[in-house]
N, C-alpha and C positions, 0 to 999 in steps of 0.2 A: 258106813265106812271111815276108818280113821287113819288118816294120813300124817307121817311126819315129814317134815319138808326141812331138809338140811343141805341148804345151798353154800357153797363157796361163793366170793363175789366175782364178779364179772369185771375184771379189771379194766378201768376207763369207761365202763358203761352204768354198772350198777352195785351197791354194795350188796353184802350177804343177806341183810333183812331186806333189802329192796326186790332181791331175787326170790327170796322166799315169799315175799307177799304177793309178787306177780305168778308165780305158779299156785299160790292159794286161789288167786283171781281166777286163773284157768279151772281149776278143780270146782269151785262154786258155780261157774256157769253150767257144769252137768250134775253134780251133786251139792245141790244149795245147802242140804243139812249136815254135810259131811263134818266130821270132826277133825279141824287142822290144826296142827302144833307147828309153828315155824321156829325153827331152832337154827340160828346163823352159825355157820362153821367157818374156821380157818385152818390153816396148815403150820402155823407158827410164825407166819411173815406178817405183810401188812394186813391189818383189818383184824389181827387176833384179838386185841384188846376190847374192840367195840363189841365182837362176837362174844366173848366172855361177860361184858357188862350187860348187855341184850338178854342173856340165858340167866344168868346169876345176881345181877344187880352188882353195885359198886358206883363208882364215881370218877369222872375225869380229872386229873390235876393239871392246869397247864402252867407251864414254866417257860422263863425267858432263856433259850440256849443259841447255840450257833449251829446252822446248818452246815452241810458238807464243804461249804466255801468259806465258812468262817463270819457269815451273816446273822444278825439278831433276827430270830423267829420266836413265834410262842409254839411250844409244842406239848402234846399231853404225855402223862402216864396213867395207867388204871391203877386204881386201889379197889380191891375186890373185896366183899364183906368180911372174908377170913384173915383180912390184913397184908394179903400177897400183893406186891407190886406187880404190875406187868408193864416192860418196857419194850416198845417196838423200836428197834434200831431205825426203820423206815421213817419214824415220826420227826427224828431229829436228822439224822444223815442219809435218808433214803434218795432214791432217782426222782422220786416224784416231787421234791423239793426244789429242784434245778431243772432248768431247761435242757433240751436236747444239747443245745450249741456251748452250755457251758460244762458239759460234762467231761471231768479230766481226772482220772484216778491217779494222776501223779500228784495231784495237790489237794484231793478230797480228804478230809478227816471225820473220824469217828468222835472228836472231841464233845460235841452236843449230845452224844448217846451217853458219855460218862458224866454230863451235867444233869442229865435226866435220872441217873442213877444215884448222884449225890442229894440231889432234892428230895427222891423218895427216902433216902437214907435220913435226911434231916425231917421229914415225917414220921419217922420210927420204923419204917419198913425194914424187917431184916429176912423176909422169905419173897424171892424174886422170881419171875418166869420172862425170860428174855429171849424175844422172837428177833430172828438175823434176817429174815427175807428182804428182799427189795433195798438192798444199801447201794450206795454210790460210791463206795471207797475200795481201797486196796492197801490200808496202811498197818494190817495185822492188828486192829485195836490199839496202837499206840496212842492215837488221838484221845479215846477213852480212857485210857490209863492216865495220861496228862492230867485230863481233868479231875482225874481222883488222886492226884500228887505225885504219881511217878515222874521222873525227869530222865531225859534222853540227852547223851552227849556225843558231839563227835571227838576225834583224837586230840584237838585242842582244848577240850573241856567246855565248849561253847554248845547252848542246846540248840539242836537242830530244830528244822521248822516242821511244821505239819505236813502231812501227805505220805503216800506210799514210796515217792522217788526218794526222799529224805533218808529212808531207812538203809540206804545205800552207805551213808556218811555215818551211820551210828558205831559207835566206838565203846561205849559203856552205859548202864543204866543205874540209876539210883532210887530204890524202891523205898528208902527210909520215909518219905514224907506220903507214902500211900495211905489212905483214909483207913485206918484201924479198924472202923465200924465193918468193913468188907469181912474179916475175920470172924464176926459175931452172925456174918448172913449165911442163909442157905441161898442158893442160885442154880436154876435149872435154865439149860439152854435149849430153847425149842430150835430143832434145826432139821431140814427137809432136804438136804444133799449131803452125799458120802465123799466129796472131794477132797483130796488131802490137799496141805498148804501149798506144795511146790510141784514142780515138773509138768508134764504135758496135760494132765488132769487136774492140775491145781488151781489155785486161786485167780491168778494172773491170766493163765492161758483160756480158763474156760469162760470166766466171768469178767474179764478185764475188756474184751472188745465190746461187751453190753453197756460198761461204764464209759466208752469213749477211748479206750487205750487203742493204737496202733500196732502192728504186727513188732515194729521196733520198741514200743514201750512196753509191750509184753514182757518182751525179753528183759528190759531193764527192771520191771518191778518183780519179776520173779527172783532176780538176782540181789533186789534189795531186801525182798524177803526172807531169803535164803542167808543173808548177812544178820538179820533181826532173828531168824531162828537160833542162828549159831550162838548168839550172845546169850538169848532164852534159854538154851541148854547148859551154859557154862554157867547161868546164875542158879539155875533150878536142879540141874544136873537130870532133865528128861527130856525124851525124844517126843515131838509134838507131830512130825510131819506125816508119819504113818497111821495117824488116828483118824479114823473116817468121819468127815466133816470138820477137820481142821481148817480147810479152804473155805468155809461158809462166811459169807459177809467180808471178804476180803483178808480172811485170815483173824477175824475179831475173836473166832472161838478160841485160838491159841492165847490169846491175851487172858482171856476169863478164866480157861484153865490153868494158866501159870500162876496167877496173883488172886485167885480167889477160891473157894471149895466147889466150883461148878461142875456139875455133870451134865452129860449130854442126853438128849432125848428126842426121837423122830418128832417134829414139832405136830403132825395130826394126832398120834398116838396120846402125845400128852394133853393137846385140847379136847380129844374125846373123853379121855380119862378123867380130865377136871369136869368137864360138864355131865359124867356120869352116863355116858351115852348107853350104855347098855340097861341101864334102868328106863331110859326114854322108850325103850323098844319093846316094853314088856305087854303093852295093851295095844298094838299097832297093826294094822291090815296091810299097810303098804308104806315104802320109805321112797322119798324122792330127793336125789341130790344131783349136782350138777358144778361144772366150772367152765371157764372161757373156752377151753379146748380138751378134749379127749386125745390122748396120743401116748407115745412111748414113756414119756415121763410121768404119765397118770400112774403107772406101775409102781414109781418108786417114790412112796411117801406123801403123794398129793391126796386131795380131799376125797376124792370118788373112792380110790382104793383103800383108806382108812374107814370110810363106812361101809364098803363092802364087806371088809374084814369081820365087823360087827354083825350085818344083818345076815352073811351067812352062817355064822355061828348060831345067831338066833333062829334061822330059818324063816326070815323075813324077805318077800320080794322087794327087789330094788331096781326103779327106775333111773337113769341118768341122763340128763339133760346137759347140751354144751352148745356153744356157738359154732363149734365144727369138730368132727370127727376124723383123726388121722388114720394112717394104715397102722398096721401090726397092733391092733388093739383087741381081736378077738380073744385074747386070755383071759381079759376081765369077765367074760362070761364064765369062765371057771371059776374065777376068784370071788362071785358073788353078786354080780351084776345081771339082773334079770335081761334087761333089754336097754339100748342107748339110742338117743334121738337127736340130731342136730335142729338147731331151732331156727336155722335160715330157711325162709319160703321157697327159695330158689337162688338163681344166680344174684349176689348182692355184693355191694363193697363191704370191707370191713368198717368202715366209717360209718356206714348207714345202718349195719348191723349193730355196732356199740350204741348208736344215738336211739336204735327202737329195741334195746334190748329188753326191757321189761314187757314191751308189748309182745315181742316174739316169744318169751318165755310163758306168757299168758296163754298166748295162742297154741303153744305146742302141748302146755300141759292140758288145755281143753281137747285136742285131739287125741292125746294118750286115755283121757276119761271116757271119751267116747267109744274108744275101742274097749275098754275095761266093762263098761256097761253093755 
């Protein structure tokens, strides 16, 4: 039996590699001589760099940057063997970098992510993969651009402070100091949402509350981004709001589209293509994938859906494991998933489930293998 184990991370519990290793443990309890290939997977958000390094090789480059609140931290970017630099916004400007009590999208900034891009440029990187998942910000990528030389002014020609709320004061932008190396670079944005920048499905309304925004602050942030978008439109002559994914990472997509040669790609598609996933399936009997929760969001660009697209085309059976399985997920069976299994052994708290993640994954994988045998 030959198994390809392509797991996403179980957020707060185990990494993609740890999840895959746990599944392999369960398989070997039943099929000790099975051939198992553990291929960590991510959807373009947090963990993408680690997944690509695990599969392709490469190195982590650690840089002193600012977190979303302006504090100095060490954050990495990934340098792949072909010279591609992988930048995860979450590494510098992510929610996991700040405590729940500190979340405040009115003031958080993507400045540190811009510092990571600048450090990669300094090392000669001219081909970028930028993952936008897990941000703590709602500043339209203004902080990122500031770190790369852009200047933002209010109507009195004073530079505005960092953060999403300050964009309400924005009157003009000066791109003359923007790092010229950006124009020499190729940039692909890995994006796993299709939300616009503004409005009821926009960055502020949908993702602002996760980042600590109150209902009143959501309205303030949306208005600030609308002002920002209007000035971007004056400078570039382009409309960004209706672009699917322009609301990703608090609108950071818009900054990259406006001032670099960036293109958008669904995160999971980009990762699977980079990993040559179709070739990985050629001599495989079963594929096992999984993520923290299978729900309606799984159908829209998450790891399991991406993997299922490939396995269905290759006519390979696919098992999906998850911490829990939500309603209205039956469609996955028609889209390539052979069977889905929750790993919880019974009534169990989320905290306990996360603490025991690898153990529960191994046990569930073992039960699946006993069924297959």
